[in-house]
N, C-alpha and C positions, 0 to 999 in steps of 0.2 A: 170945915163945913163938908158934910156928907151929902151926896146927891145920888139919885137912882137915874141911870142912863139907859133908856130903852133904845135899841138900835135895830134897824132892818134895812136890808138892801135887796134889790130884785132886778131881774132882767127879763124882758119879754123876748123869748128866744134865748138860747144859751150857747153862744153869746148873742146879745141883741141890745136894743136900747135899754139903758140901765139907770137906776137912781138909788140914792142912799138917803136915809132919814134918821133923825134922832129926836127923842123926847126926853127932856131932863126935868126931874121933879125932886121935891124934898122927900125924905123918908115918910112923911105924913100924907104925901100925894099931891101937894100943890105943884102945879106945872110952872116951871121957871122959864123954859125955852122949848121951842119946837123949830126944827130946821129940816129942810129937804133940798137936795141938789141933784140935777141931772149929771151923769158922769160919762155920757157918750156910750159907745158900744163896749160891753163888758160881759163877763160871765156872772152867774148868780153869786159865786163865792167871792169874786173880786168886789162885787157890789156890797156884799156883807162886810168885807174888810174896810171898804171906803166908808160905810156907815159907822163902823166902830171908830175909825179915825175922826170922822165928823163929830160924833158924840163926845169923844175925849177932848177935842179942841174946844168945843162949846163949853164943856164942863170947866176946863181950865180958864176960859174967858170969864166965867161966872165966879171964879175964885174957889172952886172946889178943891179940897185937899184929900178927899176920899171918894171913890166912885164904886158903885155897885152896878155892873153892866148886866143888862138883861136883854137877851136876844133869842131868836128861834133857830139859829144855826149851830147845831151840835159840832160840826166840823171846826168852825172858827173857835168856839169855846174850848174845844179839846186841844187845838193847836196852840192857843194862847196859854193854856195851863200846862203845856208841855207833854200832854198825854199822847198826842199824835205828832208825827214829824210833818213838816211842810215840804211835800214832795214836788208840787207843781211850781215850776220855775217862775211864772208870772206872779205868784203869790208870795214868794220869799221876801221881796223888798217891802211889801205891804205888812207882812208879819213883823219884820225888823222895825218898821216905823211904828207899828202898834205897840210893840214891846218897849221901845224908847219912850213913847208917849205915856205908857202906864208907869214907867219909872219916875215920871215927874210928879206922881201923887204919893202921899204918905202911905196910903193903903188902897188896895183895889181887890175886887172879886168879880168873877164872871160866871153867869149861870144861864141855862137855857130854859125856856118855857114854851108851851104850845103856842102856835101862831095866834090863837084866839086871845091869849093873855098878853099879846104884843100888838094888839089891834090898832092903836093910834099910830105907832111908827109904820106899821104895814099900810095903813090908809094914806099916810103922807107919801110913801113911795109910789103907790098906785095913782094918787092924784097928780104927782109930778109927771109920771109917765103918760097919763091921760092928757094932760095939758100939752105935753110935747107932741103927742100924736095929733092933737087937734090943730096945733100951730103949723105942723108940717103937712097936714092933709088938706 
């Protein structure tokens, strides 16, 4: 089963309070799963990796064998494709974990889109961060 996995992570402040989100749909656009989680204090890039890991875990739980990952982080996409090296020490374990998760699928691809084309995942991240701020305020 092939699924489309939209992922987004964000931090308010860099680093700052951070969240990760994923939206999983069929190739025809039917939404199968939406998930968001607060991840504590993190950088934007760490949040993007955590979103990727969240989306891959949810896709695996749904029984997906093929994933098309869509996100708005060019850095993460190029690191996963091996175009860029992972230079930042804190991101290396996340990159290794993501690559191991990807190997559990028969096929995978990753591409970037403008934030506007990743709007649902972006809105889930912001809603989680807004809810956390309201709860602590």
